[in-house]
N, C-alpha and C positions, 0 to 999 in steps of 0.2 A: 643694036644700040648698047653702048657701054652703060653699065649700072652706075648710079650716083652713090657717092660715099658720104657717110656721116662720121665726123671725126671730132671727138672731144679733145680740147687743148688744155694742157696742164702747165700753167706758168709756175715755175719753181723758184723760190727765193729762200735761201738758208734752209734748204731741205724740206720746205713745206709748199703746198699748192696755195697760190694766192690769186686774187682777181680784183681788178679795179675798174675805173671808168676813165675813158680817154687816156689810158696808160698810167693813171695815178690813183691815189686813194685806195691803196691795196688793203684787202682783208683776207684773213685766213680761210682756206676752203678744204683743208684736210691733208692727209698723208698721200703723196703722189703715187706710191706703189699700190696702196689699197684702193685708191680711186681708179687706177688703171685696171686693176683686177675686176672691180665691179663693172666698169664700162664694157670690158671684154665679155663678161657674162651676160650683160644686157643686150649685146648685139652690135656694139660699135664696130665699124669696119677697120679703123686704124686709130692710133693715138699720136698726138704730138706733145712732146715735152720740151719746153723752152726755159732755159735758165736765164731769166730776164735781166739779171744784173751781172752776168758773167763778162760781157764785153765792157760794161761801164767800169767794173771793178778790176778789170784786166786779170781775170783768173779763168781757168778752164772749166768747162762743164764737168761735173763730177762723174767720173767713170764708174764709181761704185754704185751710184743711183741707177745707171744704165744696166749694170750687172744685175741688180736686184729686180728691176723691171723685167728684164729678159727671163729671169727665173720664175716670174710670177704670172706674166701676161702671155697669152697664146695668140695674139693678133699682131700684125706689123706695127712698128712704132718708129717715129722720127724723133731725133733729138737735135736741139740747136742751142746756141749760146756760147760765145767765146771760141768758136771753131775758126781757125785761121789758116791751116795748112794741111798737107797730105798726112802728116804724122798724127794730127788730131783726129782726122777722119778714120784712119786705120785703127787707132785705139778705141774709138767708140763703136765701130763696126765689129771689131774683135770682142768687145764687151757684150755685144748682142743686139745693138741697134740695127734696124733694117735700112734706114736712110738717115742722112744728116741734113740739117738746114743751116744755111749761112746767109747773112745779111750784111752786117758792117764790114766783114772781111772781104766780101765780094766787091763792095763799093771801093774799099781802100786799094784792093789789088784784083782787078777783074780777071787777070790771068789765072788766079786761084781756081776759078770755075773750070777753066780748060784743063788744068792739071788734075783736079779731083775727078772730073768726068773721064779723063783719059785713064787714070789709075784704077778707078773703081766702077766705072760705067755710069751713064747718065741716070739709070734707074735709081741710083743711090743718092743723087744730088738734088736737093730742093733749094731753090733760092727764094728766101723770104723777102718780100718787099712791103715795108711800112709806108703807106702813101697818105698824103694830106693835101687837100685842095686849098691853094692859096691864090686868091684873086682869079679864080677860074681855071687855074692850071694845077695839075696833079704833080707833086714833087715827092721824091724819095726821101725818107728820113732814116737815120741810123741810130745806133746806140740806144736801143729800146725806145725809139721814137723821140729821143731827146735832141737829136742833132739834125737840122735840115741840111739838105744838099741842093746843088743846082741841077741834079739829074731829074729829067722829066720821066714820070713813071712808065709811060708807054714805050719810050725809046729805050729805057733801061731794061725793061722786060724783054724786048726784042733782042737786045745785045746779049743778055745772059742765056737766052734760048739758043742763039747762034753759037755761043761758047760751050754749050753742052749740058745746060741744066735740064733735068728730067721733068720737073714740075715747078710751078710758081705758087707760093703761098702768099696771097695778096691780102693784107690787112689794111682796112680803111681806118685811120686814126680818128677821122671825124665821126665814124659810126661805132667805134669800139666801146662796148659796155653800156651804150645808151638804149639798146633794145628797140630801135626804131626801124630795123631792117638793114639788110646788107647794102653795100654800094653797088647796085646792080648795073649801073651804066658803065662804069669803068671795068667791072668784071666781064660784062658782055663784050666790051671793046677788046680786051686782052684775049678772051676766048676765041673771038673771030680772027684776031690778028695772028695768034701763035698756034703752033702745031702741037704743043704739049699741054697737059692738063693744068687747069687753074683751080686752086683751092681757095674758096672765098672765106674771109674771116672778118669779124667785126660787125656787130649790130643785131645778131639774132635775139629776138624777144618772144616770138611765138611761132607756131608751126607753119603758118601762112608765109612767114619770111623765108623758110626753107624752100617751100614750093616756088616762091618768086625768084629766088636766086638760081634755082635749077632751070627755070623756064625763061624769065626775062633776063636773068644774069648769065645764062648759058654756062654756069659753073659745072665742073666735073665732080667737085666735092664741096661740102660745107662744113666749116669748123666753128665750134662754139665752146664756151667755157662756163660762164656763171649759170646759165639756164640748166646745165647738166649738174654742176657742182652743188647747187642749192636746190636740186630736186624740183625745179619748175616744170620741166618737160622730160618725162621718162623716154629713153631711147626707143623701147618697144612701141610706145604710143605714137611717137613721131614717125617711125617707119611704117606703121599701119596706116597712119594718116596719108603719108606720101603715096603709098601703094594705092589707096582708095582714090587719090587724086590723079592717078595715071602716071606717076613718076616711077621709072624703073630703078629699083633699089636692090641692094644685096640682102639676101636672106640667109 
């Protein structure tokens, strides 16, 4: 059985880590490089850095941040935000990122997923999907969750998998930051539908939620932000709990 991964997510705005509720009401959570170093020491399996305003403000993810993280952190990390073409990916991987995450750019130009996977390998390409349930249907949103699309989440996830994505980072906008648990139903649907790993994001509030997303949600990895940033759940405590509950985790 593949081990389950615990992944802190660091949303970066103007060089600082921030966290909000339902993608708004942001508050400062600290220095992203120092937080990453701390999480690596505590036993996080991977990190995700998302420049949450890069696409909205039409600027590129800061390569110098990636360079500093790579020099400081000894676990794999993914970076996303404002990535739109092969040149962007090359610059970030050369700066030290292990994977890149694209969302808005993939929706705008689905062929970008094919091109990036062909150039760098699927293992480097994470497609992030921000999903929101509207009248019983799950729709993809872009631009940091600000812009709804007509793409249905399940169909889009299948398409990007066929195009060469190596992982799906699935964020439920309905659950984001409210700490009532992950969106287990759609996470389980995608996990059953697709052949690639699903990273669940949005809704972690206690340790039981992680157990639920790994069992009922069938997720391969669980991502969280505020509960780690504000010291609500220490990563070593979470991993010990999951191990005690029979979840196979990395040590």
